[in-house]
C-alpha distance (Angstrom), angle and dihedral (degrees) to the residues before:
residue distance angle dihedral
M1 . . .
E2 3.80 . .
E3 3.82 89.6 .
T4 3.81 89.5 53.0
K5 3.82 92.6 49.8
K6 3.81 89.1 48.4
S7 3.81 94.3 52.4
L8 3.85 91.0 46.6
L9 3.79 87.5 51.2
D10 3.80 92.5 49.7
E11 3.81 90.9 51.1
S12 3.79 93.6 52.4
F13 3.76 96.3 43.8
T14 3.85 122.7 105.1
S15 3.81 115.5 165.5
A16 3.80 123.1 -145.0
M17 3.83 88.0 -122.2
T18 3.77 89.7 57.1
L19 3.85 91.6 52.6
T20 3.83 91.8 47.2
N21 3.88 94.2 47.2
S22 3.82 89.8 48.2
G23 3.80 89.2 59.7
V24 3.85 96.8 -123.5
P25 3.90 107.0 -173.6
Q26 3.78 92.3 -150.4
V27 3.78 136.5 26.3
P28 3.80 114.1 -102.7
D29 3.79 116.2 -104.1
R30 3.76 93.7 -104.1
Y31 3.86 90.0 66.8
I32 3.85 96.8 51.1
L33 3.82 113.2 106.7
P34 3.85 124.1 -149.3
P35 3.88 108.4 -91.4
S36 3.83 91.2 -105.8
Q37 3.78 92.8 58.7
R38 3.82 98.7 46.2
P39 3.82 118.5 112.5
A40 3.81 99.1 -118.0
L41 3.74 91.7 -137.9
G42 3.85 115.6 -159.6
S43 3.81 88.9 15.7
S44 3.83 127.9 104.9
I45 3.81 91.1 -144.5
G46 3.78 108.9 116.6
T47 3.78 94.5 -10.7
R48 3.76 132.8 88.9
D49 3.85 130.5 -158.7
D50 3.80 96.7 173.9
T51 3.79 97.3 71.8
T52 3.83 113.9 106.3
L53 3.73 108.2 -136.4
P54 3.85 117.6 -154.4
V55 3.79 121.8 -97.3
I56 3.81 113.8 -170.5
D57 3.84 126.2 -161.4
L58 3.84 102.8 -137.2
S59 3.82 91.4 -166.8
L60 3.84 86.0 79.1
L61 3.82 90.2 68.8
H62 3.79 89.0 69.6
Q63 3.81 95.6 51.6
P64 3.76 110.0 81.4
L65 3.80 94.9 -150.9
L66 3.88 92.1 50.4
R67 3.75 101.9 35.4
S68 3.77 93.1 93.4
R69 3.76 90.2 54.3
A70 3.84 91.4 54.8
I71 3.86 89.7 47.8
H72 3.76 90.6 52.0
E73 3.80 92.5 50.7
I74 3.85 90.1 48.7
N75 3.85 89.1 50.5
M76 3.84 93.7 51.9
A77 3.91 92.4 44.8
C78 3.78 92.0 49.2
K79 3.78 93.2 49.3
E80 3.74 96.8 45.2
F81 3.77 104.2 34.6
G82 3.81 111.8 2.3
F83 3.75 81.6 -132.4
F84 3.79 144.9 83.3
Q85 3.82 143.7 157.9
V86 3.74 121.8 -120.5
I87 3.81 130.4 -150.1
N88 3.83 128.4 -173.9
H89 3.83 87.3 30.0
G90 3.72 95.1 153.3
I91 3.90 100.0 -114.1
P92 3.79 106.8 123.8
S93 3.80 116.1 -121.6
S94 3.77 89.0 -125.7
V95 3.86 90.6 62.7
V96 3.76 90.2 47.7
K97 3.89 93.7 48.4
D98 3.88 91.2 46.7
A99 3.78 91.1 53.4
L100 3.78 94.3 51.1
D101 3.78 89.5 45.8
A102 3.81 91.5 53.7
A103 3.82 90.6 47.3
T104 3.79 91.0 50.5
Q105 3.81 90.3 52.2
F106 3.84 92.2 47.8
F107 3.80 95.1 52.7
D108 3.80 90.3 45.5
L109 3.84 90.8 58.6
P110 3.80 118.5 110.1
L111 3.78 111.0 -86.6
E112 3.75 93.4 -116.1
E113 3.81 90.0 62.1
K114 3.81 92.8 51.3
M115 3.78 91.9 44.3
L116 3.81 88.1 68.2
M117 3.70 87.3 79.6
V118 3.75 101.6 36.3
S119 3.80 116.9 132.6
S120 3.84 140.9 155.3
N121 3.83 92.6 -158.5
V122 3.84 107.3 106.4
H123 3.85 88.8 -158.6
Q124 3.82 92.5 64.1
P125 3.86 111.2 112.7
V126 3.79 91.9 -141.4
R127 3.77 124.6 27.2
Y128 3.66 141.6 158.8
G129 3.78 119.4 -153.6
T130 3.82 148.6 141.5
S131 3.80 130.6 -118.6
I132 3.88 109.2 -1.1
N133 3.86 98.5 -58.2
H134 3.78 107.4 -17.6
S135 3.81 93.9 -161.0
T136 3.75 93.9 59.9
D137 3.89 106.7 23.1
K138 3.77 113.6 117.1
V139 3.78 89.6 -163.3
H140 3.79 119.0 27.7
Y141 3.74 128.9 -137.0
W142 3.88 128.4 -139.1
R143 3.79 95.5 -112.8
D144 3.74 141.8 106.3
F145 3.83 121.0 -166.3
I146 3.77 147.2 173.6
K147 3.81 116.6 -150.4
H148 3.77 128.0 -167.1
Y149 3.72 140.3 171.9
S150 3.82 107.0 -113.3
H151 3.78 110.9 180.0
P152 2.91 126.8 105.8
L153 3.78 84.5 22.5
S154 3.82 95.4 -155.6
K155 3.83 89.7 60.3
W156 3.76 98.1 54.7
I157 3.79 111.0 20.8
D158 3.89 95.5 87.2
M159 3.90 86.7 62.0
W160 3.87 91.7 55.8
P161 3.78 123.7 101.2
S162 3.82 113.5 -68.5
N163 3.78 88.6 -157.6
P164 2.92 129.3 98.8
P165 3.90 87.2 38.6
C166 3.91 90.9 -136.5
Y167 3.88 93.8 54.2
K168 3.80 100.9 91.0
D169 3.81 94.1 46.2
K170 3.80 99.0 42.7
V171 3.81 98.5 39.0
G172 3.79 90.8 40.4
K173 3.82 91.9 57.5
Y174 3.78 89.7 50.7
A175 3.79 92.0 48.2
E176 3.81 91.9 52.3
A177 3.79 92.1 47.4
T178 3.82 92.8 50.3
H179 3.84 90.9 48.5
L180 3.78 89.7 56.8
L181 3.78 92.2 46.0
H182 3.83 88.9 50.2
K183 3.73 91.3 57.4
Q184 3.82 91.6 54.0
L185 3.77 91.3 48.0
I186 3.83 94.2 48.8
E187 3.82 89.3 51.7
A188 3.84 91.0 50.5
I189 3.83 93.4 45.4
S190 3.82 90.8 48.8
E191 3.76 90.3 50.4
S192 3.83 92.3 47.4
L193 3.80 88.1 59.6
G194 3.81 91.4 53.3
L195 3.86 93.6 -105.9
E196 3.77 125.3 124.1
K197 3.79 108.7 -81.0
S198 3.89 86.9 -125.6
Y199 3.87 91.7 55.5
L200 3.84 92.4 113.0
Q201 3.80 98.4 22.5
E202 3.75 100.1 115.1
Q203 3.85 94.3 44.2
T204 3.75 90.8 46.6
E205 3.81 92.3 54.4
E206 3.81 91.7 46.1
G207 3.85 93.9 37.5
S208 3.75 130.6 111.1
Q209 3.82 127.0 -100.9
V210 3.79 119.6 -161.9
I211 3.79 117.4 -172.3
A212 3.83 113.8 -154.2
V213 3.79 110.2 -168.5
N214 3.83 105.8 -164.7
C215 3.79 129.5 -163.9
Y216 3.82 117.9 -164.9
P217 3.76 105.2 -173.8
A218 3.85 124.0 -154.2
C219 3.79 106.4 -76.0
P220 3.80 127.2 -148.6
E221 3.80 94.8 -143.1
P222 3.82 109.3 24.3
E223 3.85 91.9 166.0
V224 3.83 94.8 67.8
T225 3.90 99.6 45.0
L226 3.81 144.1 38.7
G227 3.80 134.1 -139.8
M228 3.85 90.1 -137.5
P229 3.75 129.6 6.3
P230 3.83 122.9 -123.0
H231 3.80 110.5 -74.0
S232 3.81 143.8 132.2
D233 3.86 123.3 -123.2
F234 3.76 120.0 -105.8
G235 3.75 98.7 -138.8
S236 3.85 137.3 71.9
L237 3.83 99.2 -94.5
T238 3.75 138.0 -4.0
I239 3.85 117.9 -153.9
L240 3.80 107.4 -159.0
L241 3.81 129.6 -163.7
Q242 3.76 116.6 -168.6
S243 3.77 130.8 -171.6
S244 3.79 93.7 -152.5
E245 3.90 141.6 -13.2
G246 3.76 121.0 -56.5
L247 3.82 107.8 107.7
Q248 3.85 117.2 106.1
I249 3.84 126.0 -174.3
M250 3.79 127.7 -158.2
D251 3.81 114.5 -119.2
G252 3.81 126.5 -148.9
N253 3.83 90.0 -87.6
K254 3.85 91.3 54.9
N255 3.78 91.2 -109.5
W256 3.79 118.1 139.9
V257 3.84 113.1 -119.7
C258 3.72 119.8 -159.0
V259 3.84 111.3 -129.8
P260 3.83 109.8 -134.4
Y261 3.82 120.5 -129.8
I262 3.80 108.4 -116.3
E263 3.83 116.8 -170.9
G264 3.81 109.1 -116.5
A265 3.75 95.4 3.6
L266 3.88 126.2 122.9
I267 3.76 125.0 -151.6
V268 3.83 122.5 -128.0
Q269 3.74 117.9 -156.8
L270 3.83 122.4 -174.4
G271 3.80 114.9 -131.2
D272 3.77 135.6 -151.1
Q273 3.82 93.2 -88.5
I274 3.86 91.5 62.5
E275 3.80 91.4 46.6
V276 3.81 90.5 53.9
M277 3.90 94.5 41.2
S278 3.82 89.1 51.0
N279 3.78 91.0 45.8
G280 3.74 89.2 -125.6
I281 3.71 99.0 -49.7
Y282 3.83 85.6 116.6
K283 3.78 119.9 35.8
S284 3.81 128.8 -148.1
V285 3.74 109.5 -116.2
I286 3.82 122.1 -111.9
H287 3.82 109.2 -139.6
R288 3.72 141.5 165.8
V289 3.87 137.7 -171.5
T290 3.78 126.5 -122.2
V291 3.77 123.3 -160.5
N292 3.81 133.2 -137.5
K293 3.74 133.8 -129.4
H294 3.77 95.1 -138.7
I295 3.81 109.7 21.3
K296 3.77 132.9 67.4
R297 3.84 110.7 -141.5
L298 3.79 125.7 -155.2
S299 3.78 126.4 -166.4
F300 3.78 137.5 178.1
A301 3.76 112.9 -150.2
S302 3.82 110.8 -167.8
L303 3.77 104.0 -162.3
H304 3.77 112.5 -161.6
S305 3.85 120.7 -163.6
L306 3.75 140.7 166.2
P307 3.78 114.3 -98.6
L308 3.80 115.2 -58.2
H309 3.82 95.7 -100.1
K310 3.79 100.6 26.6
K311 3.77 112.3 119.1
I312 3.82 117.6 -137.6
S313 3.80 121.9 -158.2
P314 3.83 135.2 165.1
A315 3.87 111.9 -61.0
P316 3.81 108.6 -102.0
E317 3.83 88.3 -138.2
L318 3.78 88.7 65.6
L319 3.80 94.9 51.2
D320 3.77 130.0 83.3
G321 3.79 141.6 138.6
N322 3.81 92.1 -61.9
N323 3.80 95.2 40.0
A324 3.74 115.1 51.3
A325 3.81 122.7 -179.2
A326 3.88 106.7 -78.4
Y327 3.80 95.1 -171.6
G328 3.77 138.5 53.2
E329 3.90 119.3 -129.5
F330 3.82 123.2 -95.4
S331 3.78 141.4 170.6
F332 3.86 133.8 -144.7
N333 3.80 87.4 -104.9
D334 3.82 89.7 56.5
F335 3.84 88.0 53.8
L336 3.81 92.0 50.6
N337 3.73 92.1 48.8
Y338 3.84 90.2 49.7
I339 3.77 93.9 54.3
S340 3.74 97.1 41.0
S341 3.85 91.5 52.5
N342 3.75 98.6 39.5
D343 3.80 119.3 65.7
D344 3.86 91.1 -172.7
F345 3.82 95.4 51.4
L346 3.76 89.5 128.1
Q347 3.79 91.1 60.9
E348 3.80 92.8 60.2
R349 3.72 121.5 35.2
F350 3.84 113.1 -126.2
I351 3.87 92.6 -129.4
D352 3.79 90.0 57.4
T353 3.73 89.0 64.5
L354 3.82 90.0 57.1
K355 3.83 95.9 55.6
K356 3.78 114.6 111.6
G357 3.80 109.5 -109.8
S358 3.84 92.8 22.1
S359 3.80 94.9 111.1
């Protein structure tokens, strides 16, 4: 039965890379968004380029006299945007470059090689795919990806792609480095809320890390489609590495803000677990990805979450008579069940189902 499902999946599968490499002059109809959802590239309607997005120097966290300044900057960024870029983050540029090189080689492999890992099952620990879930998407997105569980690395790395031969080593080093960075960031974010910096320490160490390596090939009609639809991430934090511009975040006025590419910087996005834990003091950031007519863009999204079945709820220290819990509890597994049983999960954000009084 599984073999039959796999062969049907193979027959219905067309990657964005395949379309780009074939030289299609237009995007197929399944990629065309309704006019109201298109990115309005080159237009000022609904987008802003004059918003200054926060960039935080993480080296300040290691300087006792300056740590409080960095914590304050993190607090302001999390309240206003749920987003910031970080410099001096401690991950060597050689590790970043090697990871991008390995990703480039992977997506350049023959399709038959990549299809060995294709799956539409969101519970699979390693899966290659296109769009969000090409077997159920009503509208498709101009994106190919490989996702794999990454922490603890020794548990999962043997399931990762064996081709290209450098993939496990180079991407593994990047995954370990981002896991360490994530621990530092969670401590700083907890501290910025007035909690003990160790508030989520145990859950962070035992938590899950999913690396989504994304490829957004050059697209013949970038004005009618997207690489990823508007969404927030389910976990605690996402650390994003991008090879060029393409990410946009939604500000408090519901305008789309283009995130600039900063050489050597990494992007930090708050996820739904932090919004719930902070009882809404911090918000998970809604973001989307645009595509480009001439440039292929790669990104590494390192999605960090509490352990699969660990429930998170508003921190009791942030609740009192004037501030009741505004959210119900949830786990990473609850999120996976939600998206696998709900074909329209992009129409309603998962976190909105958790808000008290939403049902």
